[in-house]
C-alpha angles and dihedrals in degrees: 000000000000136000128205122215088214094054117065145132122238117207118203120188106220115236093021137076091237119118136148138184124226129191122249112233126205130206125199090267135005134044125325119257131203121228109240099171092116096042098101092051092045101042107010093241137095134197129271114217115155110206091011090256092148100034130091105212096179146009115249139178096189112080135011126194128189102189095186093055097035094242127154119177129181109202086336097310118119113245093231091058092048093047092048101041108020139065128234095251090049089053089046090055089048094052093047099042107026098239137067110260126250113239094264092046091052091048092051093045093048091049092049091052099043095048088057096053093097117097126222105268093234089065087076087074090054089059091047089059090068125083114252090243094051114130111259089233089059090054093045093050093047098044095045089052089050093056090085088065091056103036102039093136092090107037099115098115091191090063113085092205091053091049091052093048091051091050092051092046094051095047089048102042104038092073090051091049090048093050092047091049088055094046091047092050092055095041097247125138118262117263114217120226122258121223094205094066132080120255099261092035091054092048093052089046091055090047099045105021126100124204094236098046136072109247121224115192128209117227094204093053092043091053090047091052091047090052092048089053092050093049091053099038098106138348109181120254101347122154098275094042090049088050091053091049093047091050090045092053089067092059094252116160116266095248090057091046093052090047087055089052091051090052090052092047090054091073113107091230090060120026099009098065097104089052088054090053092058091047090052093049091049090053092050089051101185141024089248090063094056098089091056090045092051091053089054090050090054092049105089090201095057098070088217112143132199101234120210093030128101127017138221090241108019116078090172135046109314102245090217092057094066091055092044091052091054090047091050092057091046092053096046091048092049092050092045093241106155130177090008107187093218093050091047089053091046093052092048093047090050091050092051094045092051095047106032112094091217093063094036091055091050091044092234098165124165114273132203093272093061096078103018093076091054091050094049092046090051090051090056102256116144115233090250088069097052096088090041089059089049088055092049089057098039094051091085091052092048095050091045090053090045092053091049090051093050092048094050109098091197095058117111132185109288113254116166117195130225144208104241111220101167130102122313120234114311136168125255114258119206118242096253092056099048 
């Protein structure tokens, strides 16, 4: 990030003689920002930005989003190219290290990840402490947080080797934890990971395999899962990533930080959006009911929302949605699902949203969640697992962002400010006089 002495912003407080000048800073891409770190000392004021939508809280080299143009880059590479030509572990290496791996580097990295997919055997007892009907996200959050009690040999966050080992362990073990959470919730025995399989293949094996049966994978579904993981791997400074960074700024261990990110992702406004899409389609019921539903969406007094459309950042077509649409058709074709009512409704809703002036004017384009729920449902995942799968993918983004934070010498402990609107000073009144 660079600043130019000839480009600056001068702030003048009206009605006072106070003013100060702040440098404009430029990233590689995106709008300029001005550095306000000294504003409170200079002028006695600070900024008010609920949700931090207009505030850069960090400097990052990992992911860039241009919401107006519908652009998503990982280390400079467009997401559509990565999803089409790459694998999830190759993207994971890219996010962690900044460059795409050479063939021998990818082989070594993949081996290092896969040989760490096994969980400590005593973690089985942690799962057994949950009720059978516990939400898989509750188990995922709890067990990931517990990893620091089992792998405390590499928790020195000032040690680069320890940070790398933690990153590999998290990328490797979160899919196993997720699969075991699913197996536990349906009363099936745990399936142990296999080192001779690819990342997505091994995950689907742990989800669908049974100890007493020969497992036959499906290359189309494995590629679809790999692509889903790539499309969710990182997404700049979203709520869960910001949570990981904020927790990390305190010096907390990475397992605790990722558990914090999982807890944040669990919120329906963040990781549960694809589940909401399926619920909406179920409520619509049939393509013939869509016109009446659309009228309710347009009625501001109805409180009916079009789920899976629009995005906090994208004001154009979510670039991930196009890839997810293609993947959706591939999966349904492979599974022999024809004339699927949910897909028919999804296609019609997309057509209306892209042609109706009401939605165009509000820039309500389909986002990645619109099709992902249909894909996961077709692959046999219950809706309670949707956000868990999101977490499996996003773990690599979280740990990459955490590493970047720890390695940034300018980073300080996060401490947002507030506008206090409560009572002014007042004296204590004893109970018998209240």
